[in-house]
C-alpha positions in Angstrom: 125.7 81.8 106.1 125.8 85.5 105.4 125.0 87.0 102.0 128.7 88.1 101.6 129.9 84.6 102.6 127.5 83.0 100.1 128.6 85.4 97.3 132.3 84.6 98.0 131.6 80.8 98.1 129.9 81.0 94.7 132.8 83.0 93.3 135.3 80.4 94.7 133.3 77.5 93.2 133.1 79.3 89.9 136.9 79.7 89.9 137.5 76.1 90.9 135.0 74.7 88.4 136.3 77.0 85.7 138.8 74.4 84.8 136.0 72.2 83.4 136.3 69.1 85.6 135.7 68.5 89.3 136.0 65.0 90.9 135.7 63.3 87.5 132.5 65.3 86.6 132.6 67.6 83.6 131.3 71.1 84.5 129.5 72.7 81.6 130.3 76.3 80.7 126.6 77.2 81.2 126.8 76.0 84.8 129.7 78.3 85.4 127.8 81.2 83.7 124.8 80.4 86.0 127.0 80.6 89.1 128.4 84.0 87.9 124.8 85.3 87.3 123.8 84.0 90.7 126.7 85.8 92.4 125.9 89.0 90.5 122.3 88.8 91.5 123.1 88.2 95.1 125.5 91.2 95.1 122.7 93.4 93.7 120.2 92.2 96.2 122.7 92.7 99.1 123.1 96.4 97.9 119.3 96.8 97.7 118.9 95.3 101.2 121.4 97.8 102.6 119.5 100.7 101.0 116.2 99.4 102.4 117.8 99.0 105.8 118.9 102.6 105.8 115.4 103.7 104.8 113.9 101.6 107.5 116.3 103.0 110.1 115.3 106.6 109.1 111.6 105.8 109.2 111.9 104.1 112.6 113.7 107.1 113.9 111.1 109.5 112.5 108.1 107.5 113.7 109.4 107.7 117.3 109.3 111.5 117.2 106.4 113.5 118.6 105.5 117.2 118.6 106.1 117.9 122.3 109.6 116.6 122.9 111.3 116.2 119.5 113.3 118.5 117.2 111.4 117.0 114.2 107.9 115.6 113.8 105.4 114.9 111.0 102.5 117.3 110.7 99.2 116.1 109.1 97.5 118.6 106.8 100.3 121.3 106.8 98.3 123.5 104.4 95.6 123.9 107.0 98.2 125.0 109.5 99.5 127.6 107.1 96.1 129.1 106.7 94.8 128.7 110.2 98.0 128.7 112.2 99.3 125.9 114.4 97.4 125.3 117.6 94.6 123.2 118.9 93.5 120.7 116.3 97.0 120.4 114.7 97.8 116.7 114.3 101.3 115.3 114.6 100.9 111.5 114.5 103.7 109.2 115.6 104.2 105.5 116.2 101.2 103.4 115.0 99.1 106.5 114.2 101.9 107.6 111.8 102.0 104.2 110.3 98.2 104.2 109.7 98.3 107.7 108.2 101.1 106.7 105.8 99.3 103.5 104.9 96.0 105.3 104.2 97.8 107.9 102.0 99.6 105.2 100.1 96.4 103.2 99.5 94.7 106.4 98.3 97.5 107.4 95.9 98.5 104.0 94.6 95.9 101.4 95.7 97.3 98.6 93.5 100.9 99.1 94.6 100.4 98.7 98.3 97.9 95.8 98.9 99.4 94.9 102.2 99.7 98.5 103.6 98.4 98.5 107.1 99.7 95.0 107.9 103.0 96.2 109.3 104.9 94.1 111.8 104.9 95.7 115.3 108.5 96.8 116.0 110.2 94.9 118.9 109.4 96.4 122.3 106.5 98.5 121.2 103.0 97.9 122.4 100.2 98.0 119.8 97.9 101.0 120.1 
């Protein structure tokens, strides 16, 4: 059952039970309120999931880019490149190296907020490096 289907089912049950009785069982107003809250919470979570899915899509696109054949890439230590110029020694990580660089930066900036950084699931079809 999809989230959208589940939300609609809860709303249908809420409307049906809103009459107070179902199959000889009295439905309490707090039960109906709980169903409404559950539907609202699911709708909010569905919206958050869609936002996270968009972020994940952008990140997966970016992590596949590299410096030699892409229109966009990630450059490590860009201030060094500004002072020394781009050339040998410039690092443009991609794939698992980009994941590791991001994880390390996150751990350094916010060590308590990213305890599982570095334990990412390998994307389908990609070989670990």
